N, C-alpha and C positions, 0 to 999 in steps of 0.2 A: 333407349337402345334395346334391341333384341338380338340375341345370338342363339344359334342353334348348336347343340352338343349332344352326343349320345355317350354317356358314361356308364360302364358296368363296374368300374372301380371307384368306390366311394372316397378312397384316399387321394386318387388323382383328381376327382371332382373337387374335393376340398381344397387341395392345392391350387387349382385353377380359380376357385372363387376368391381365394385370398390374394392371388395375383391380380384379379381384377379389382379388388378392394384397394390394393396398394397402388393401382393406377387412377383411382378415383372413380370407381363404378361400384355401386352398392346393389346387390341382387334384391328385387322386390317381389319377384313372382316366377313360377315355372309351370309349364304345362307341355307335356309330350315331347320333351327335348328342347323347347324353346324357353330360354332364360331371359327375363326382363330386368334391365338395370336402369338405374337413375344416377345422375352425377352426384358425387359425394366428396367429402374431404378425403384426400389421399391417406390411406392406411387407417381410416377411422374405425373399420370393422374387422373382426376376426370371425371366420366361419368354420362350422364343423357340420358333418353329415351323420345323422344317427339312425339307428334302425328301429322302428316302433313295434308295439305289440299288436296293433289293430291296423287292418287294411284301409287306407284312405282316411284315418281318423287318429286324433290325439286324445288320449284320456285326460280327464280333468286332473288327476293327481299328477301326471306328468306335466301338464301345463302350469300347475301351481308350483311344482318343484323347480322347474326352469325359471319361473317368474321371480321366485325367491332368491335364485341364484344370479339374477340380473341378466338372464339369457333370453333372447327373443325367438320366437318361432317365426322364421322367415317364410317357410312354405313347407307343406307336407304333400307327398305324392306317392301313393301306394303304401308301402311300408317306410319309405325314405322320408326323413324329416331333416330339413335344412335349418340349422340354428345360427345365430349371430350374437356377438357380444362386443361391446365397445373395446377397442384395443387398448385404450387408456386404463382399463381395469386389469391389465396384465394378460399372461398367458391364458389360452383357452384350450383345455383339454378335457375330453369327456371321460376317457378310461385311462387312469394313471397306473393302475396295477395290472399285473399279468393276468390274474384269475378272472377279472371282470372283462378284460380285452379278449380273452379265450371265449368266454361265453358270448360276447357280442358278435365276434366273427363266426362263431358256430351257428348262430341264428341265420346270419347272412348266407353261410353255406347251405344250410337246410333249404332256404328260399330258392337259391340257385339251382339245387338238385330237383326241386319240385317244378320249376320253370323249365328245366331242361327236358324232363319227362314229358310235359305238356307239348313243348315245342317239337319233340321227336314224334309224338303221336300226331301232331298236326302235319308234320312232314310226310308221314306215311300216308295220310289221308289225302294230301294233294298229289302225291305220286300216284296213288291208287286211281284217283279221279283222272289224272292225265293218261294213265294206261288204258282207261275206259273211254277215250275219245274227247275228254275236255282239255283241249290244248293249253288253255290258260292256266291249267293245273301246273304246268311245267314252270311258269312264270313265278307262281306263288311258292312252288317247291324250292326254286332258287333262293328266293327272299327268306323263306322260312329256314332253309339250310344254312344261310349265312348267319341268321340270328341264333340258330342252335350252336354253331361253332363259337360264336361270341360268348354265349352263355357258358358253354364248357370251359372255355378259356378263363373266364371270370371265376368259375368254381375252382379250377386248378390253382389259380393265383391266391384265392382266399384260403384254400386248404394249406398252402405252403406258408402263409402268414400264421395260421394255426399251429402248424408243426414247429415253425421257428419260435413262437411264444411258449409252446410246451417244452422245447428244448431249453429255452431261457429259465423256464420254471424249475425243471429238473436238473440242470447243469449239464445236460448231455445234448449235444448237437444232433438233430434229427435230420434224416435224409429227405431231401425235397424231391418232389415230382416236377421235373423241369419241362415236361411235355407240353407244348402248346401249339394250337393249330395257327398256321401262318396267316397273317392278315391278307396275303396275296390270294389264298384260297378263297376267303370271303369276298374279296373284291372281284375275282373271277366269276363267282356264282351271281353277285349282284349285277355285273356287267352283262352276263349272258341273259339274265332276266329282262334286262333293258332291250337286248337284241330281240328276245321272244315277243316283248310287247310291241315292238315296231312291226313284226310280222302280223300281229293281230289288229293293227291300226288300219281302218278304212279310209282315213284321211290322207294317208301317204300312198303315192304310186308305187307300183311294183318296180319300175325302173329306178326309183329313188332308194327304195328300201333294200333291194336286192344286193348291190355291192356294199352299201353301207352296213347292212345287217351281217353280211359275211365277214367283213373286216372286223367288226365288233366282236363277233363270235371267235374268230381266230385269236384276237387279243385276249379274250375271255379264257379260251382253252389254255393259251400259254401261261396266263396268270395262275390258272388252277393246277396245272402241271408243275409249275415251280413251287407253288404253295404246298402241294402234296409231297414234293421232293424235300423241301425244307422241313416239313412237319415230320417226315420219316427220318431225316438225318438227326433232327433234334431227339427223336424217341430212341434211336439207336445209340446216341451219345450218352443217354441216360442210363441204358441197360448195361453199358460197358462198365 
């Protein structure tokens, strides 16, 4: 069985993989958002998602350490490493102390910051191309914009986890940054890009694309406006 998911939150991904394992599905592979599963005994495996030191590779020391601990490397993708261990061997936790958890999430936050800058540069390039006559640039600008917002949300959430851990370490509760871009804004951007793609298609007649494209764009604009309003409201509630 194959399922498609896009996770920016490794804790949410871990929870989902363990839920699938509880239902009798063991993850056997991953590629670009596509997870492969095979039938397994219900609750046989426990999963964790780790952040590696190398892009697209696992060091031999890391592999040996996990093997000695009875942990299998199910898949590695980019910096992400999906691990699993038989549930019969007890709880499966990678970082049990606050200091190592802070270090772990700090690495993830740094990665999100780098990706955000890259996505932002790509967004400016696509907008520049569109303004210079490449209409398809608006399509890619919408898609890249949605991805940029998703990365920014993930960075904010990761930062809040670090603040919570530091507060636990010092015994002083830290103020969290609760500002997040609404998913409706990202949905509107993606929907608008679909409408723009329809306008670029030669296989669809103008009589078909006209009303449909307009309808999709109206819905997209509404979603984006509501998303902007929700995002602004969340920001103002934090500042009070």
